[in-house]
N, C-alpha and C positions, 0 to 999 in steps of 0.2 A: 285324362282328358286335357288337352292343351288349352291354355287361356287364349282369348282372342288377341291380346297384346303380343303374346309370344309368337302366335301364328303370323302376325304382320310384322315381326321383327322389332316390336316396340318394347324391348327389354333393356335393362341397364347392365353395363359392365363397368365396375369400379376398379381403377388401378390401385393396387395395394403397395407395390414396391417396384422400383427400377434399379437394376444393377448392371454395371459394366464389367464384363468378364474378359480378362486379358489372357493371352497364351501363357501357359505355365512352362517352366523349364527354359533351356537355352533356345533362342531363336536367332536368325541372322540379324546382323546390324541393320539399322534403318537404311532403307534404299528404295528406289523407285522402279516399278515395273511398268513399262510402256505397253499400251494396248496394240494388238496386231490390227491389220487392215480389216480382218473379218470381225474382230471385236467392235471396231468403230462402225462397221457396216450394220451390224445388228442393233447397235445403240444401247442406251441405258434405260432400264425399266425394272420395277420390282417383280420378282418371281416368288410365288408363295406356295408353300405346301401346308396342308392342314390335316391333323390326325385327331380322332376322338377316342377316348378310353372310358369304359364304364368304371363304376366304383371298385376300388381295390384296397386291400388292407395295407399296401405299401405306399399309398398316395402321400402319406405324411413324410416319407423319405425322399420323394421324387425331386423336390426343389434343390436340396443340397447336393444330391447325387448328380443331377443334371449340370449344375454349375461347375462342379469339380471335374466331371468328365468332359465338359465343353472346353474348359481351360486346357486339358490335356490334348483334346482333338485339335484345338487351334495351334498347338505347337507344330503339328504336321501341316496344317493348312494356314500357315501364318499370314498370307495375304488377306485371308478372311477376317483377320483381326486388325487390319489396317484401315485406311480411309481413302476415299476417292476424291481427287482434287483436280482442278483444271490447270493444265500447264500454262504459265503466264505468257510464254512465247508462242506456242502453237495453238493454244486455246482448246486443245484436245484433253479429254480426261485421262488420268493415269492413277495407278494404285500406289499409295504411299505406305510402304510396309514399316510402320513404326509402332506396332502393337498397341494401337489406341483402344482396341477391345471391341467385343460384340455386346449389343444391348439385350438384356433379358428383362422382360416385363412380366410381373405377376399380377393377376387380376381375379376378380370375383364377379360371376354373373348372377343375375337375380332370378334365373329360371333353372329348371332341371333339364337334363339332356333330352328327355322324351318330349319336351315342349319346344325344342329347337327346330326352326323351320329350315330344313336342309334344301328345300326346293328353291326358295327365293333368297339366293346368296347375296344379291345386291344389298338388301336391307340387313340380313343376318350377320354379314361379315364386316362391311364397310364401317370403319370408325369404332368397331367393337372388338373383333378378334384379331384383326390385322393391324399391327403398328408399323407406320412408315416414318422413320426419322432419317433424313438424308445425311446426317452426320455419321450414321452407322451402316456400312454395307451389309452386315448380317444382324438380323433382329429376331428374337424369339419371344413369343408371348405364351405364357402358361395361364390358362383360364380355368378356374374351378367353378363347378356348378353345385347348386344346393342339394343335389342328389348324391354328391360325393364323386361324380365323374369329372374328368378334366379334358380339355382340348389343348393342343399344342400347334401353334402356327410358326412357320419358319419363313422369313422373308429375306431374299438375297437380291443384291444389285446384280443385274445381268452382266455387268462389266467384269465381275469376278470370274465368271465361267459359264458353262452351258448346263443343260439338264444332267448330263453325265457327271460333271464335276460336282454338282449339288447332291446328286444321289450318292456319290462316293463319300462326300463329306458327312452325310447323314448315316451312312453305313459305318464309317469310321467312328463317329460319335457313339453310335449304338454299341459297337464292339468295345470301345473304351469304357463305357458305362457298365458293361457286363464283365469287365476284366478279361476280355478275350484278346488273342493276338490280332493285330491289325492286318487286314487282308489286302490292302492296296497302298502303294507308295505314290503320292501325287507328284506330278511334274509341273512346276510353276513357270516354266519358260514359255514365252509367247512367240517364239520364232516359228515361221511357217516352213516346213521342210518339204519342198516339192520333189517329185520324182525326177530323176536325171537319167536320160532325157525325159522331159514331160510327156506323159502318155495317158490315155484313157480308152476304155472300151468303146468301140463305135456304137454299141447299143444304147449308150447314154444319150445320143442325139434323138432317139425315139421317145425319150421320156419328157421332152420339153417342146413347146411351141413358142416361137419367137413372138414378142410383144413389141409394138411400136410405142413411142412416147405418147402419141395421141390416144392409143387404147388405154394406157396406164392412167392418163389424166381423166379419162371418161369412165373409169370403173364406177359402176353404180354404188351408192352408199345408202345406208338406212339411218333413220333418225334416232332409233332406239336400240341400244345394245343391252342384252340381258344375260346374266350369268345363271346357269342352272347346274345342279348337282344331282346325279341319278344313282340309285342303288341297283347294281346288276348282280343277280344271283350267280353263284359259281356254276350251277347246272347249265345256265344259259351260255356262259363262256365255253364250257366243255362241249356243248352242242355245236357252237360255231366252229370250234376246232375240228370236230368230227366231220362237219360238212365241208370245211375247207381242205381237209386231208383226204378227201375221196380220190379215187383213181390212183392211189399209191403215192400221192404228193403230200408228204408229211409237213405240216405247218405248225408253227408255235402259236400259243394263245394270243400273243400280241400281234402276230401277223394276221391271224384270223379276225381279231377284233378290229384292227386298223382297216382291213379290207372292207369289213362290213360298214364301218363309219364312212369310208370313202364312197361306197355304193349308195348309202343313204343321201350323202351330200350331193352326189352327181345326179341322183333322181330328183332332187329338189330344185335343180337349176332350171331357170326359165327355158322353155322349149325353143325359144327364138335363138338361143345360143347353140351353135353347132359344135363348138369346142369348149372344153374346160381347160383353161391355161394356168399353169403353175409358175409363179414368179419367184 
């Protein structure tokens, strides 16, 4: 039975240790990577991944193994071990590849995993499991629970890359930790290679509806934003895939799930709006 304090997110997380992990082995000499126009357009904000693990007999070996494999992983993703600073002339952010290192935080929670409130993430995560130190574009927090389980949160500055880049980083880190061959070779260039001559399929026009500046300024906003985390059983995902693959149209799980989420969002839109516009 979970305690009322745990249910309401009123548990404590004590920081035990902070370590700066630098890239191991040879890395390029210190240099600057300028952000592309698309990087600047999307802006800077923290992107967080979180994983929970139950009690394991190998938990005592996790900390040392993770730091060692992180150092090896950063050798391939060396910009992730740098820092992001504002260019004094342009005022735009840029990545300083100087191997400043990534921040690893080790912490201890006052509850067990079965008491963790996965529904109300606003209170459960903020200031407890997610560390945000603007001096480090990559931060990892390893939190132990009194039951022996652990959680791992990875926080990336979006200027470093997109979801694909962060996923490849985590895959590479995992492969390094398990002494497996690395499956991807990252490309850290930021140049945009356009088709020559530029071209796109005419069907792309059908995917978007133009928005005026007045419409953008008048987008309705809500006063409260809530974060929620839901557990979805594998059988439900498989059922969505079967339904989406009817009539011989084979769909992947992510296509089926994304289409379902889009359908739910579209149905929730105020009926006064005839169109749903993607910006």
